[in-house]
N, C-alpha and C positions, 0 to 999 in steps of 0.2 A: 237503697236507704228507706224507701217506703215501707217495705216489708218489715224492717226493724222497728220503725216509727210505730206502725200500726200493732206489732207484737207488743211493744212496750205500753202502749195505751190500754190494750185489751188486759194485759196482766195487771195494770194498775187499777182498772175499774172492777175486774173480777175479784181482787183481794181486798176491795173496800178501802184502799188506801187513798184514793182520788176523793171519794165522799168524805171520809174523815178529816183530810186535810182541808178540803173547801169548806166544811162545816165548822172546824174550828177557827180558820181564818175569819170567816164572816162573822161568827159570833164574837170573837175577840175584838174585832175592829168595830162591829156594830156597837158594842157596849161603850167603847171609848167615844164613838162619833155621836151617839144618841142618848145613851143612858147616864154614864157617870157625870155627875154635875160640873166637875172640875174642867171637863173637856167637851161636853156636849155642844154640838153646835146650836141647839135650841137656846141654849143660855147665854150665847153671844150677842143675839138680837140682830145679826146680819148674815146673809148667806155666804158662808165660807166653807170650803173642804179641806183646810189646812190641818185639821186634826187627824183626817184620813191619811193625808201624806206625810205626817210626821210620825204617826203610830205605825203604819204598815211596814216600814222597813225593819222594824224590831220584830214584829210578828213573823214576817218572812224569814227572818234570820234563824228561825228554830224550824218553820215549817218546810222550807225548800230542802235543807239537809234530810228531812223526814221523807221527801219525795225522792230524792237523789240516791239515798244510801243504799238502795238495793240494786242500781243499775249495773254495776259490776260485781259487786260483793257477793250478792246472791247467785249470780251465774258462776262465779269462780267456786263458790261453796258447793253448789250442785254439780259442778264438773262439766257445765256445758259451754263455758267460755272457749275452750279449745275447740269444741266442735263448731261453734259459731264463726271462729275465724278459718275454718276450713272450707266454709261455704264460698260460693262464688260472689263474694262481696269485698270491696276494698276496705282498708282500716277506716278511712275517714267516713264511709257509708255507715259503718257500724257506731262510730262515735257520734256523728251527726244525728242519726237516728234516735239513739238513746238520749242525746241531748235535747233534741227538738221535742221529743215526747214530754220531758220533763218541764220544758218551757211552756208547752201547750196546756199542761196541768195548772201551771201558775197562772197563765192568762185566763183560763176557764174560771179560776177562784177570784180574779179582778172583775170579770164582767158584770156579775150580780151588784158590784158596788156602784155601777152606772145608775142603779135606782136612787142612790144617795144624791147624784147630781141632779136627777129629774125631779126629785122631791123638793130640794132647795130651790130648782128653778120655778117651780109651781108655787111654792110657798112665798118666794120674793115678793117684795111690795116696792114698785110694781112687779108683776109677773116677769121673770127672766132677769131680775136684777141680781146677776151673778156673773163673775168673770169667766166666761165660757172658755175664751182662748187659754187663759191661765189655767184652768182646770185640765184641759186636755193636753196641754204642755206637761203639766204635772204627772198625767196618766202616762205620757210616753216616757217621762223619767222613771215612774214606778216600773213599768214593764221592762225598761232596760236593766233596772236594778234587779229585777226578778230574773231576767236572763243572765245577769253576771252572777248572781248566787248560784243559778243552776250549774253554770260551768264550773265553779268551784266546788260544788257538790258532786258532780260527776268525776271530777278529779280525785276528789277524797276517796270515793268509792272505788276508783281504779287503784288505789294505792294499798287496799287492804282486803282481806277475806272476811272480816267482820262488818255486819251492817251496823252494829253499835259504835264500833270504832270509827266507821265512816261517818256517822252521824255526829259524833263529838268532834271530830277533826273538821268537818265542813262547818259545823257551827262556829268553832274557834276561828278558822280562816276567814269567815264571812264577818265576824265581829272585829277582828284585827283590821281587815281591809276596810271596813266601814267607820270604824271609830279610831283604830290605832294611830293612823298617820295624823289625824287631827289632834290627837292627844300628845303625840311626840313634837308636833309644830309648836306646842306651848312651852317646850323646855328652852330655857335661855340660851343654851349652847348653840342653837341653830341661827340665832340673831337674824340677819337679813334674808337668811335661807328659809325661815319658817313657812313663808307662802308657798314656796316650792314644795316643801315636805307635805303640807296639807293637800296639795294638789295631787299627791299620789294616792290619797284615798278616795274611796267611793263616795263618801259623804259630801265632800266638796263639790262634785260633780252633780250628785243627785239634788242637793240642795239648790244649785243653780237652776236646774231644770224644774224644780218644784216652784220656782217664781214665774214659771211660763216662759222662761229664756231659753229658746233652742239655739245653741251655740255649737258650731261645727267642732269645736274642741272637745266639748262634753261627749258628742256622738263618737268621736275618734277614740277617746278614752275608753268607753265601754266595747267598743269593738275590739280594741287591742287587748283589753282585759280577757274578753271571751275567747279571742283567737288564741292567745298565749295559754290560757287554762286548757283549752281543748288540744292544742299541739302537745303539751306535757301529758295529757290524758292518753293520747295516741301513742307517745313515746313509752310511758310508764306501763301501758297494758301490753305492748308488744315486748317490752323488755322482760317482764314477767312469764311470758309464755315460754321464754327460752332458758 
């Protein structure tokens, strides 16, 4: 698995994909957090990173598919996927190696935003006047959100030979899983079941964690989502080889 993981990371950094994705993420989020007057934390008058955690999911919704679209689609187009599966590696080692490389790129993108927390910590009056526990709970939620999007993106790439199709499909699936169930829950037909419908969506669990609430149910949800997506990825990849 380690060999696949390192191979994917080297490939991403050698093709500038990692640098471009990180730069776009940081610029986009930075503009909303610090520059745009309607969302700037400097205009609020108090130390809070709510803007970061409300904007980041929508930025990741497009950038994660850009990271994952090449994981399988590029291998299949180049004709190297069959060769990869003839190596002394299990299916799970290949899937997890590719998946963890994508997650690492997302986490690398999030790391520089810790400077936002440090800046608000120092600017607080008095210094340190910020809900640190809530912020780090929100960071955990954002990391799990990125990991969930990566599992969906890898699955989308395993289903097609085209990177463009993989990108569009992953973006659509991420959007539907993040926003779709919450929107469906507002339809009157569900009545008393609306709460359960909304709990099927990523946004419900992410928003709960963004409040600094670390609930086992939210952790189980993300773990289940990632496991299911990777299991289907393994199945789809193996099925397309035959």
